[in-house]
C-alpha positions as CSV (number, residue, x, y, z in Angstrom):
1,M,-19.0,3.0,-48.9
2,S,-20.0,6.1,-50.7
3,G,-23.6,5.7,-51.7
4,A,-26.7,4.7,-49.9
5,Q,-26.4,3.1,-46.5
6,L,-27.2,-0.5,-45.9
7,N,-29.3,-2.2,-43.2
8,G,-27.8,-5.2,-41.5
9,V,-26.9,-7.1,-38.4
10,I,-23.3,-7.2,-37.2
11,G,-22.4,-9.8,-34.5
12,V,-19.5,-8.9,-32.3
13,N,-17.4,-11.8,-31.1
14,L,-16.2,-11.0,-27.6
15,L,-15.6,-14.6,-26.4
16,W,-11.9,-13.8,-26.2
17,L,-12.4,-10.9,-23.8
18,V,-11.5,-12.0,-20.2
19,P,-12.3,-9.0,-17.9
20,G,-9.3,-7.7,-16.1
21,V,-6.9,-9.9,-18.0
22,V,-6.5,-8.6,-21.5
23,G,-5.5,-5.1,-20.5
24,G,-6.0,-2.2,-22.8
25,S,-7.8,-4.3,-25.4
26,E,-10.7,-4.5,-23.0
27,E,-10.9,-0.7,-22.6
28,Y,-10.6,-0.2,-26.3
29,T,-13.3,-2.6,-27.2
30,V,-15.8,-1.7,-24.6
31,R,-15.4,2.1,-25.2
32,L,-15.7,1.6,-28.9
33,L,-19.0,-0.2,-28.5
34,R,-20.3,2.5,-26.1
35,A,-19.3,5.1,-28.6
36,L,-21.1,3.2,-31.4
37,D,-24.3,3.0,-29.3
38,R,-24.2,6.7,-28.5
39,L,-24.3,7.6,-32.2
40,G,-27.8,6.1,-32.3
41,D,-27.6,4.7,-35.8
42,D,-30.8,3.0,-36.8
43,E,-29.6,1.1,-39.9
44,I,-27.1,-1.3,-38.4
45,D,-28.0,-3.6,-35.5
46,V,-25.2,-4.9,-33.3
47,R,-25.4,-8.1,-31.4
48,I,-22.8,-9.1,-28.8
49,Y,-21.6,-12.7,-28.2
50,C,-19.6,-12.9,-25.0
51,R,-18.7,-14.6,-21.7
52,P,-21.0,-14.2,-18.8
53,D,-18.4,-12.5,-16.7
54,L,-18.0,-9.8,-19.3
55,I,-21.5,-8.6,-18.6
56,E,-20.8,-8.8,-14.9
57,A,-17.9,-6.5,-15.4
58,H,-19.6,-4.1,-17.9
59,P,-23.4,-4.5,-17.2
60,D,-24.2,-1.4,-19.3
61,L,-23.4,-3.4,-22.5
62,A,-26.5,-5.6,-22.0
63,G,-28.6,-2.4,-21.8
64,R,-27.1,-1.0,-25.0
65,F,-27.1,-4.1,-27.2
66,E,-28.7,-7.4,-27.7
67,T,-26.3,-9.7,-25.8
68,I,-26.0,-13.4,-26.0
69,T,-23.8,-15.1,-23.4
70,A,-22.0,-18.4,-23.9
71,P,-23.5,-21.2,-21.8
72,R,-20.3,-21.5,-19.8
73,V,-17.2,-19.5,-19.1
74,M,-14.4,-20.1,-21.7
75,S,-12.1,-21.8,-19.2
76,T,-9.2,-22.3,-21.7
77,K,-8.2,-21.0,-25.1
78,A,-9.0,-24.4,-26.6
79,V,-12.6,-24.2,-25.3
80,R,-13.0,-20.7,-26.6
81,I,-11.7,-21.7,-30.1
82,A,-14.1,-24.6,-30.2
83,A,-17.0,-22.4,-29.2
84,E,-16.2,-19.9,-32.0
85,N,-16.3,-22.7,-34.5
86,S,-19.5,-24.3,-33.1
87,W,-21.6,-22.3,-30.7
88,L,-20.8,-18.9,-32.2
89,A,-21.3,-20.1,-35.8
90,R,-24.7,-21.6,-34.8
91,M,-25.9,-18.6,-32.8
92,S,-24.9,-16.0,-35.4
93,R,-26.4,-17.8,-38.4
94,N,-28.9,-14.9,-38.9
95,D,-26.3,-12.2,-38.7
96,D,-25.1,-10.5,-41.9
97,A,-21.5,-10.3,-40.8
98,L,-19.3,-10.7,-37.8
99,H,-16.7,-8.6,-36.0
100,H,-14.0,-10.7,-34.6
101,A,-12.6,-8.2,-32.1
102,G,-9.8,-10.3,-30.6
103,G,-7.1,-10.4,-33.2
104,V,-7.8,-13.7,-35.0
105,A,-10.8,-15.3,-36.7
106,P,-12.0,-18.9,-36.6
107,V,-10.2,-21.3,-39.0
108,R,-13.5,-21.8,-40.8
109,P,-15.3,-18.5,-40.6
110,S,-19.1,-18.8,-40.8
111,K,-19.7,-15.3,-42.0
112,P,-17.9,-12.4,-43.7
113,Y,-16.1,-10.4,-41.0
114,V,-14.3,-7.4,-39.8
115,L,-11.2,-8.2,-37.8
116,T,-9.6,-6.1,-35.0
117,I,-5.9,-6.4,-34.4
118,H,-4.9,-4.6,-31.2
119,D,-1.2,-4.8,-31.7
120,L,1.4,-7.2,-33.2
121,Q,3.7,-7.4,-30.2
122,P,4.2,-11.2,-30.7
123,L,5.7,-10.4,-34.1
124,D,7.5,-7.1,-33.1
125,M,8.8,-8.5,-29.8
126,P,8.7,-12.3,-30.1
127,E,11.1,-12.7,-27.1
128,N,8.2,-11.9,-24.8
129,F,6.2,-14.9,-25.9
130,G,6.5,-18.7,-25.6
131,P,7.0,-20.9,-28.7
132,L,3.4,-22.2,-28.6
133,R,1.9,-18.7,-28.6
134,R,4.2,-17.6,-31.4
135,S,3.5,-20.6,-33.5
136,W,-0.3,-20.2,-33.0
137,L,-0.3,-16.6,-34.0
138,N,2.1,-17.1,-36.9
139,T,-0.4,-19.7,-38.2
140,M,-3.5,-17.7,-37.6
141,L,-2.8,-14.0,-38.1
142,G,-2.0,-14.1,-41.8
143,P,-5.1,-16.1,-42.9
144,S,-7.3,-14.1,-40.5
145,V,-6.3,-10.8,-42.1
146,R,-6.4,-12.1,-45.7
147,R,-9.9,-13.5,-45.3
148,A,-11.3,-10.3,-43.6
149,A,-13.4,-7.9,-45.4
150,L,-11.5,-5.2,-43.5
151,T,-9.0,-5.1,-40.7
152,I,-9.1,-2.4,-38.1
153,C,-6.6,-1.3,-35.4
154,P,-6.2,1.5,-32.8
155,S,-3.2,3.4,-34.2
156,Q,-1.1,4.2,-37.2
157,F,1.8,2.4,-35.5
158,T,-0.2,-0.9,-35.4
159,R,-1.5,-0.3,-38.9
160,A,2.1,-0.1,-40.2
161,S,3.0,-3.2,-38.3
162,I,0.1,-5.1,-39.9
163,I,1.1,-4.0,-43.4
164,R,4.7,-4.8,-42.8
165,H,4.5,-8.1,-41.1
166,L,1.4,-9.6,-42.8
167,D,2.0,-8.0,-46.3
168,E,-1.6,-6.6,-46.3
169,A,-2.8,-4.0,-48.7
170,E,-2.8,-0.5,-47.2
171,Q,-6.4,0.1,-48.2
172,R,-7.6,-3.0,-46.3
173,V,-6.2,-1.8,-43.0
174,R,-7.9,1.1,-41.2
175,V,-7.3,3.0,-38.0
176,V,-10.3,3.1,-35.6
177,P,-8.9,5.0,-32.6
178,H,-10.0,4.7,-28.9
179,G,-13.5,5.8,-28.2
180,H,-12.5,8.0,-25.3
181,D,-15.1,10.1,-23.6
182,P,-13.3,13.4,-22.7
183,A,-13.2,13.9,-19.0
184,D,-13.8,17.2,-17.2
185,A,-10.3,18.2,-16.3
186,G,-11.5,20.5,-13.5
187,P,-10.6,20.1,-9.9
188,V,-11.1,16.8,-8.2
189,D,-13.4,16.5,-5.2
190,A,-11.6,17.8,-2.1
191,G,-12.3,14.6,-0.2
192,V,-10.8,12.4,-2.8
193,R,-7.7,14.6,-3.0
194,Q,-7.3,14.6,0.8
195,A,-7.8,10.8,1.0
196,N,-5.2,10.1,-1.7
197,N,-2.7,12.6,-0.2
198,D,-3.1,11.0,3.2
199,R,-2.6,7.6,1.8
200,F,0.1,8.1,-0.8
201,G,1.6,11.6,-0.3
202,R,2.8,13.0,-3.6
203,F,2.6,10.0,-6.0
204,L,3.4,8.8,-9.5
205,L,0.8,6.6,-11.1
206,Y,1.2,3.6,-13.3
207,P,-2.0,1.8,-14.4
208,G,-1.1,-1.4,-16.2
209,I,-0.8,-5.2,-15.7
210,A,2.8,-6.2,-14.8
211,Y,3.8,-7.8,-18.0
212,A,7.5,-7.8,-19.0
213,H,7.0,-5.3,-21.8
214,K,5.4,-2.8,-19.5
215,R,8.7,-2.4,-17.7
216,H,7.3,-1.6,-14.3
217,V,10.9,-2.2,-13.1
218,D,11.9,1.1,-14.7
219,A,9.3,3.0,-12.7
220,V,10.8,1.5,-9.6
221,E,14.2,2.5,-10.7
222,V,13.0,6.1,-11.1
223,L,11.5,6.0,-7.6
224,D,14.8,4.6,-6.3
225,A,16.7,7.5,-7.9
226,L,14.4,10.0,-6.2
227,R,14.6,8.4,-2.7
228,D,16.9,11.0,-1.2
229,S,15.9,14.1,-3.1
230,H,12.1,13.4,-2.9
231,P,11.4,11.3,0.2
232,D,7.7,12.4,0.1
233,V,7.1,10.8,-3.4
234,S,5.6,7.3,-3.8
235,L,4.6,5.1,-6.7
236,V,1.1,3.6,-7.2
237,F,0.4,0.6,-9.4
238,T,-3.1,-0.3,-10.4
239,S,-4.5,-3.2,-12.5
240,R,-4.1,-7.0,-12.0
241,E,-0.6,-7.7,-10.8
242,G,0.6,-9.9,-13.7
243,P,3.5,-12.3,-14.1
244,E,6.2,-9.7,-13.2
245,A,4.6,-8.7,-9.9
246,G,6.6,-11.2,-7.7
247,A,10.0,-10.0,-9.0
248,L,8.9,-6.4,-8.6
249,R,7.8,-6.9,-5.0
250,A,11.2,-8.6,-4.3
251,M,13.0,-5.7,-5.9
252,T,11.1,-3.0,-3.9
253,S,11.9,-5.0,-0.7
254,E,15.6,-5.3,-1.5
255,R,15.7,-1.5,-2.3
256,N,13.9,-0.7,1.0
257,L,11.1,0.9,-1.1
258,A,8.2,-1.4,0.0
259,D,6.6,1.4,2.0
260,R,6.7,3.7,-1.0
261,V,5.3,1.4,-3.6
262,H,1.5,0.8,-3.4
263,W,-0.3,-2.1,-5.2
264,L,-4.0,-1.4,-5.5
265,G,-5.0,-4.1,-8.0
266,R,-7.9,-3.6,-10.3
267,V,-9.8,-0.5,-9.2
268,S,-13.1,1.0,-10.3
269,E,-13.4,3.6,-13.0
270,E,-14.3,6.1,-10.4
271,E,-11.3,5.4,-8.2
272,L,-8.9,5.4,-11.2
273,D,-10.4,8.8,-12.2
274,G,-9.5,10.2,-8.8
275,L,-6.0,8.7,-8.9
276,Y,-5.3,10.4,-12.3
277,R,-6.6,13.7,-11.0
278,T,-4.5,13.7,-7.8
279,A,-1.3,12.1,-9.1
280,A,1.8,14.3,-9.5
281,A,2.2,12.5,-12.9
282,L,1.6,9.4,-14.9
283,L,4.9,7.4,-15.1
284,F,4.4,5.1,-18.1
285,T,7.6,3.2,-18.8
286,S,6.3,0.7,-21.3
287,S,8.4,-0.7,-24.1
288,Y,5.6,-1.5,-26.4
289,E,2.1,-0.1,-27.0
290,G,-0.4,-0.6,-29.7
291,F,-2.1,2.5,-28.5
292,G,-1.2,3.6,-24.9
293,N,-4.5,4.1,-23.2
294,P,-3.1,5.3,-19.8
295,A,-1.5,8.2,-21.5
296,L,-4.8,9.3,-23.1
297,E,-6.7,8.8,-19.8
298,A,-4.1,10.9,-18.0
299,M,-4.0,13.7,-20.5
300,A,-7.8,14.0,-20.4
301,R,-7.7,14.5,-16.7
302,A,-4.9,17.1,-16.8
303,C,-2.4,14.6,-15.2
304,P,1.2,15.3,-16.5
305,V,2.5,12.5,-18.7
306,I,6.0,11.1,-18.4
307,S,6.5,8.2,-20.8
308,T,8.6,6.5,-23.4
309,T,8.7,6.7,-27.2
310,A,7.6,3.1,-27.5
311,G,5.2,2.1,-30.2
312,S,2.2,4.4,-30.6
313,I,2.9,6.5,-27.5
314,P,4.3,9.5,-29.5
315,E,1.4,9.3,-31.8
316,V,-1.0,9.6,-28.9
317,V,0.9,12.1,-26.7
318,G,2.4,14.4,-29.2
319,D,4.0,17.3,-27.4
320,A,1.6,17.1,-24.5
321,G,4.0,14.9,-22.4
322,L,7.7,14.3,-21.7
323,L,9.0,11.3,-23.6
324,S,12.2,9.4,-23.3
325,D,13.8,6.4,-25.0
326,V,12.7,3.0,-23.5
327,G,15.0,2.0,-20.6
328,D,16.7,5.4,-20.4
329,I,16.4,5.7,-16.6
330,A,18.4,8.9,-16.4
331,A,16.2,10.7,-18.9
332,L,13.0,9.4,-17.1
333,V,14.4,10.7,-13.8
334,T,15.2,14.1,-15.3
335,A,11.7,14.3,-16.7
336,T,10.1,13.3,-13.4
337,R,12.2,15.8,-11.5
338,S,11.1,18.6,-13.9
339,V,7.4,17.8,-13.2
340,L,7.9,17.5,-9.5
341,D,10.1,20.6,-9.0
342,D,9.1,23.0,-11.8
343,A,5.6,24.3,-11.5
344,A,5.7,25.9,-15.0
345,T,6.5,22.5,-16.6
346,A,3.8,20.7,-14.7
347,D,1.2,23.5,-15.5
348,R,2.1,23.4,-19.2
349,L,1.5,19.6,-19.3
350,R,-1.7,19.9,-17.4
351,E,-3.0,22.5,-19.9
352,A,-1.8,20.6,-23.0
353,G,-3.2,17.2,-22.0
354,P,-6.9,17.8,-22.3
355,V,-6.4,19.6,-25.6
356,R,-4.5,16.7,-27.0
357,A,-6.9,14.1,-25.6
358,A,-9.8,15.9,-27.3
359,R,-8.4,14.5,-30.6
360,F,-9.5,11.1,-29.5
361,G,-13.1,11.7,-28.7
362,W,-15.8,9.0,-28.7
363,Q,-17.7,10.6,-31.6
364,Q,-14.7,10.2,-34.0
365,A,-14.0,6.6,-32.9
366,G,-17.7,5.6,-33.0
367,A,-18.1,7.0,-36.5
368,A,-15.0,5.2,-37.7
369,L,-16.2,1.9,-36.4
370,L,-19.7,2.5,-37.9
371,Q,-18.1,3.3,-41.3
372,A,-16.1,0.0,-41.1
373,Y,-19.4,-1.9,-40.5
374,R,-21.1,-0.1,-43.4
375,D,-18.2,-0.8,-45.7
376,T,-18.2,-4.5,-44.8
377,L,-21.9,-4.8,-45.4
378,S,-21.5,-3.0,-48.7
379,S,-18.7,-5.4,-49.8
380,I,-21.0,-8.4,-49.4
381,A,-24.2,-6.8,-50.8
382,P,-25.5,-8.6,-53.9
């Protein structure tokens, strides 16, 4: 929209967002909304429709926006889909447009809408999904994008996937990056550092749910390769364990690494912040990322990044990390050794990280989302 701004109400559909389950999509969505609120725009009102447990996990959202919670938790995907076509349509009848932030829109959309697609892993890596999930997304994604006033996504990598797979016009797909709030990369509290050192020694950090595409197994392989040369180094996993956790635990036991692999589960933002600041490095071995939020979080806290070239990771990290091909354990081990053993390499990455992370500040992200809302309202104005 190039002329006068429009007043309007945008309803944001978050019924799909299950706290602690949807991974980086949760952080992306919540941070974007916080960034939007901090801009203080008076012309567009935002109303959130969500599950009750989302507000329990992120209570600040209720203080920032008018929030309408569904009468019951969406126990299954079928229940959620039914609610989007009935309860949501009824409750949002006075909104000017909706933002379906979970990748697909209802079969019969009740309002003009903005659509968020976080990634297209089911189309890029279909082997990671069952036939029912693939069939559902193949049925829903194309029509959801074609009917949208605008589709937004977190990275140029995902934008290119949408254009390629769904044959969408370039001008109708827009990047709205993560609404990251740059962290103070200064020294961590001495008590936090001492506590983490006492608990883990020198450690490599991997925040992420153990899905197959995250390839936590590769991080364990790296630790195994370091067992003799770096006996003081351990590996810390955070986030919900996920479907691969059982096999990973068995692997660490078979390799006699169980005492050097720590599973912390879902941790608070404060605890995760302390882990980033005290880790020797982020070891992020994923094979697919629509954005790669752990890399951004690590860089902002001056935590050296060791990762792969999967998906959008090079776009996010640039030259502020050490990147290797997916599954190249030897290269990952070499990169990890260089951070652990070469102070100059580690210091360079610690200095480069916050500079790179500043490119993804909340102001840019919030402004991009706000402009998407304005353009959507403009497109439906009489």
